[in-house]
Every structure is written in C-alpha cells, then in structure tokens.
C-alpha positions in Angstrom: 29.1 18.2 11.1 28.1 15.3 13.2 24.5 16.7 13.6 24.2 16.6 9.8 25.1 12.9 9.7 22.7 12.1 12.5 19.9 14.0 10.6 20.7 12.2 7.4 20.6 8.8 9.2 17.3 9.8 10.7 15.8 10.7 7.3 16.9 7.3 5.9 15.4 5.5 8.9 12.1 7.4 8.4 12.2 6.4 4.7 12.8 2.8 5.7 9.9 2.8 8.1 7.6 4.3 5.4 8.9 1.7 2.9 7.8 -1.0 5.3 4.3 0.4 5.2 4.4 0.0 1.4 5.3 -3.7 1.5 2.8 -5.7 -0.6 0.5 -8.0 1.3 2.1 -7.5 4.8 2.5 -3.7 4.9 -1.0 -3.2 6.2 0.0 -4.5 9.7 2.5 -1.8 10.6 0.2 0.7 8.8 -2.7 -0.1 11.0 -0.4 0.0 14.0 0.6 3.6 13.0 -3.0 4.6 12.3 -4.7 3.4 15.5 -2.1 2.6 18.2 0.9 4.8 17.6 0.4 8.4 16.6 2.7 9.2 13.7 3.5 12.4 11.8 1.4 13.6 8.8 3.5 11.7 6.2 3.3 8.4 8.2 -0.5 8.8 8.6 -0.9 9.5 4.9 1.2 6.6 3.6 -0.4 4.3 6.2 -3.9 5.2 5.0 -2.8 4.7 1.3 -1.2 1.3 2.2 -4.3 0.0 4.0 -6.7 1.2 1.3 -4.6 -0.2 -1.5 -4.3 -3.5 0.3 -8.0 -3.6 1.0 -8.9 -3.0 -2.6 -6.4 -5.7 -3.7 -7.7 -8.2 -1.2 -11.4 -7.7 -2.0 -10.7 -8.0 -5.7 -8.6 -11.0 -5.2 -11.3 -12.8 -3.2 -14.0 -11.9 -5.7 -12.1 -13.2 -8.7 -10.9 -16.3 -6.9 -14.4 -17.1 -5.6 -15.8 -16.4 -9.1 -13.2 -18.8 -10.6 -14.2 -21.6 -8.3 -17.9 -21.3 -9.2 -17.6 -21.0 -13.0 -16.9 -23.2 -15.9 -13.5 -24.4 -16.9 -13.5 -21.9 -19.8 -14.1 -18.9 -17.6 -12.0 -20.2 -14.6 -8.7 -19.9 -16.5 -9.6 -16.3 -17.5 -10.6 -15.3 -14.1 -7.5 -16.7 -12.5 -5.4 -15.0 -15.2 -7.0 -11.7 -14.4 -6.4 -12.4 -10.7 -2.7 -12.9 -11.4 -2.5 -9.7 -13.4 -4.2 -7.9 -10.6 -1.8 -9.2 -8.0 1.2 -8.4 -10.2 -0.2 -4.9 -10.7 -0.6 -4.5 -6.9 3.0 -5.6 -6.2 4.4 -3.3 -9.0 2.4 -0.4 -7.7 3.8 -0.9 -4.2 7.3 -1.1 -5.7 6.7 2.1 -7.7 5.4 3.9 -4.7 8.5 2.8 -2.7 10.8 4.1 -5.4 9.0 7.4 -5.5 9.4 7.6 -1.7 13.1 7.1 -1.9 13.4 9.7 -4.7 11.7 12.2 -2.5 8.7 12.5 -4.8 5.1 12.5 -3.5 3.7 9.1 -2.7 0.1 9.4 -4.0 -2.2 7.5 -6.4 -4.8 9.6 -8.1 -8.0 7.8 -7.1 -6.8 5.7 -4.1 -5.2 8.5 -2.2 -8.3 10.6 -2.4 -10.5 7.7 -1.1 -8.0 7.0 1.7 -8.1 10.7 2.8 -11.9 10.8 2.6 -12.2 7.7 4.8 -10.0 9.4 7.3 -12.3 12.4 7.4 -15.4 10.2 8.0 -13.9 8.6 11.1 
C-alpha cells in the first residue's frame, strides 16, 4: 500500500514539474534546461519543446507589434498595443489551458504549434 502512495506522489511531482514548464513568460528557462542540459523522458521533452516554441512565437509577435506601435501614428499605435495585449492574454490563457489539460491527464498539444515544435526537434 505504501508503494502506491509513493507512486501517486511521484506522479503529482512529475505533473508539477511539467506545469512549471508551461508557466507563461518564464517557463522557457526550465524547458531549455530539460532540452539541452538534463535529459528528460519523452513527455518532458515534448512539453519542453512546446513551451519553448509557444514562448518564442509570443515573444516575436510581442516585439513586432510593440516596435510597430512605437513607429506609427497615434491612431494606429492604440490599435497595435490593443492587439499586443490581446495576444499576451491569449498566450497566458493558452498556457493555463494546457496546464489544466495536463492535470486532467489529457494530451498537452496544440494543433499547429506542437507539429512545428516536433519538426524543429527532428532538424537538430
């Protein structure tokens, strides 16, 4: 019976570690650590690649919209910053949704992003 409790705690600890990878904005740091410095299991590698790819897409989009807003007229600046805020909110909600799916035991995948992340891994 004690072994079941230890196994259950280990599963929760693994889910907690994977949840850290999915933290918005800062989750890429432990994800990169897992990808390049510490070999992880298949699930850790997959979620780490997804986290890094998702964060990279958000960061590039954020920078593009922010730089565009600083270089445009007042009329367009407000709209670009609004889109930037929507993009950031969407990124945070997506990370939250993926974390909830992880804890429910469902697959943690995004249709386009997961495929791109796995393709990037094959090209290494």
